N, C-alpha and C positions, 0 to 999 in steps of 0.2 A: 504493499499500499504507500502510495507516495507520501511523504510525511509534509503535510501541510498546517503543521501545530505552529501557532504563533500567540497561542493564550495559555497561561499557566495558572492552574489552580491551585492555591497555596494555603498551608494551614495557618488559621488565626486563632491561637488558643490563650491570648493575654489582651485584658483591657488595656494595659498600657501599651502594648504593640498596636493596638486599633487607635488609639489615641495618637499614637506617632503617625500612622498611616492617614488620619484625618488631618492632623494639624500640619506636619512637617512632611507628609507627602512622601514617604520612603518604606522600604521594607528591606530586611536583611537575608541572605541565605549564606550558609558557610561555603566558602569554595570547594571545599573538599566533599560535599554532598550534594553541588548543585547538580540538577537535572540536565541534559545535553540541550534542551532547548535555549537555555541560558548561556552553557559554554558555546554554543554553535551562533550565538548572537541573532537567533530567530524571535525572541520574545518581543511582543508589540503589547501585549495586554496582560495585566497581572488582576487575578480576583481572588478574593478571600473566603474560604470556607470556614464558618465560625462554629466553635464548639459549644458544650453545653453550659459554660460558663456566661454565654450571652443570654440565656433564658429564652426570651421572646422570638430571637433569631437563630436559636440553636439548629445544629446540623443543616445549615443552609448556606447559599451563596447568595448573598444581596449586594455586594458593593465590590466595583472594579476600577481599575486606573489605567488610563493611556500612558504607556512607558515614555518618559522624555529622556531619561539618562541612565547608564549603567557603568557603574565604576568598582573597581578592586579596592577596598580600604582595610586597614585594621581595625580590631574592635575597639582600640582605643580612641580611633577618630570618630565611630559612632557613638560611644559614650564615655566621653574625656572625664566626666566626674566619679566614674565606676572605680571601686577599689582595685588595684591590679590583681589579677588571678591567672590561672592557667591558660583562659582564653585571651587575655589581652592584646597579645601580638596575633593571633590567628587572622587569616584573610577572610573576608566576606565580600559578596556582591552587595553593592549598594544599589538598590533599584529604585530610581526616582520617578514619579509619575506626576501627571496633571490632577486637579482636584477630583476627588473620588465622585463616582457615579453610582448611580441605585438602579437595578434592575427593577422593571416595573413589576415582574413577577419573579419572586426567589426561586433559584434551583434547590430543591430538597433533598435530603437523604430518607426515605422512608423509614430506615430502619436506625437511623442515627449512626452509621458506620463511621470508622476512623478513617484518616487518611493523612498524607503529608502533601505531596504532588499530583497533580493530574494534569498532563500537556494535552491540549485540544485545539481543535480549528475554530476559527472565528465563526464561521457557520454554525457548527454544532453549539458553541457557547450561546449564541444569542436565541438558537431554537430550543435549548434544552428546558426540560419542565422537572426533571428528576436527575439525580446525581449519575445514574447508569447511562444517562443520554450523552455524556462528555467524553467516554472513551473513543478513541481514534487509532487505535493500534492495527485494527484487522478488518478488511472488506466482509471476510467469512462471518465473523463475530456480528458484524452490523446486519447482516442479513438474517442471522439465527435470531438475534436480539429483535429486530422486528416483528417475527414470528410470534416471540414470547409476548411481546406486548399485544399482537392481535389475539391471541389465546389467553391473556391475562395470567400468564404464567410468572410468578414472583420469583425473580433471580437476581443474584448479585454477580456483577462483573469483576474481574482481577481480584480476586480474593487471595491475599497470602496466607499460607498454611503451613507452620513449622513441621519441618521433617527432620529436626535435628538439631544439635547445638549450634550449628552456624550454617544450616541448610534450609532453604524455603521453597515451597512450589508456589507456583501462581497458577492458581484454577481460572479458565476462562470465563467459566460460568460455576456458580453455588446455588443449588436448590436445596433449601432447608425443609425435610420431610418430617413427618411424626414419628416414623421407625428407623428410618434410615437415611443420610443425606447423599445428595448426587453431586457429582463433579461431572460436567460437560465440557469437551473439548474439540476445538475447532482445528483439525490437523491439515495444514497446508501441505500439499502433495509433495512439494520439492524438499522440503526440510524434513517431514517426519518419515521419509522413505530412505534417508541415508542411515547407514549402518548404525554411527554413535546414537543418532537420534531413535532408532528403533529400540535400543537397548535401554537406553535412558527412560523412553515412555513405559516399556515393561516394568523396571524397576519402581517407576513412579507410581504405575498403577497397582502394583504388589502392596506398595506401602499405605497407598489410600485405602485400599480394601481392607488391609489388616487394621486400619482405624476407624473401620466402621462405614467407609464411603463406598457407594457404586458409583462405579465411571463408564461413561458412555463417550466414544471418540466418533466423530463423523469427519469425512474426508471433504474434499472440494466438491467432488460429484455428488457426494451425499446433499450437500448444502445447495448446490446449484440445478440439479436434475431431479433430486428426490427428496426436495425439501418438505413437502408435507408428510412424506412418510418417515422422515427423521424426526419431525416435531411429535408426530404420532406416538413414536417409540419412547419419546420424552415422557409424553402424558400417560403411556400406559405404566412407564416405570414410576411416575408420581404418584399415580393411583396404587400400585403396586405395595407403596411405602406409605399408605395412609394418607395421602394429600399434603398439600403444602402446610407447613407450619407457620403461622402468621408471628408467632410472639418468638423471638429468638434472642437468646441472651449472647450480645455482642461480645460479652468478657471471655466467652469460651472460643471466639474465632478472631483471627488477628487480619486487619486489613492494611495493617503497616507493621514493620519489624519492631514490636515494642521493645527488645535489647538492643536496637541499634542505636548507640550515641551520637551518630551523625543525623539520624532522622529526629528522633524524640528529643534530642539535645540541643534542637536548633534555637532555643529561646533561653537556654539557662544561662 
């Protein structure tokens, strides 16, 4: 899929940082953990996903800014009055933007999921109604997601699932069912037919199955020539496992790498 991402959804989990964004009009991201869209110089719009501390605007994206200037600075330049610490000399991208604008209709997360960054296209950003509309990595995923919406199948895209001390799997789709959860994968033919990828997929499937997940994998042909049949398989599997579970304790599921200092430590 051609990368036309120029918008970055970023975590806003501090009222102090939100005040800085409103009044001083800048946001910081550690250079060591910056997403490619920033390193490649493609960022044009930055938007903010607000966490539960914002109460009335929690788990939603309401505010965004048109990027004006990006520079790399030391933390001590951003916070000259801060007591010197281990991060004082760390490098940060300082993203400066024009006065914050507010979306007419906020982009919400129905399940209140956690995240750090989502790069997306300008077109998707301004059309999105909920968080799962923003992902812009795969045409195959978009095709399947469209059918899920048509069938009202509640799924979450791009779920991080811990597979070991320092190992994570990213699930294309996760459907939470009453007796067994389902991982649905869209396998692009070129990558997933190569020998290393085949072995990786087998190991991955075995691990997820051992943890109580059912894994469904669909090829390009499945999703382009037999889309209805593929979605029917998903529906049958959901019914087999008692139907979709609406209330999900997201503390048991990871949408970000919680132990990753470069992500959750963004605002330390």
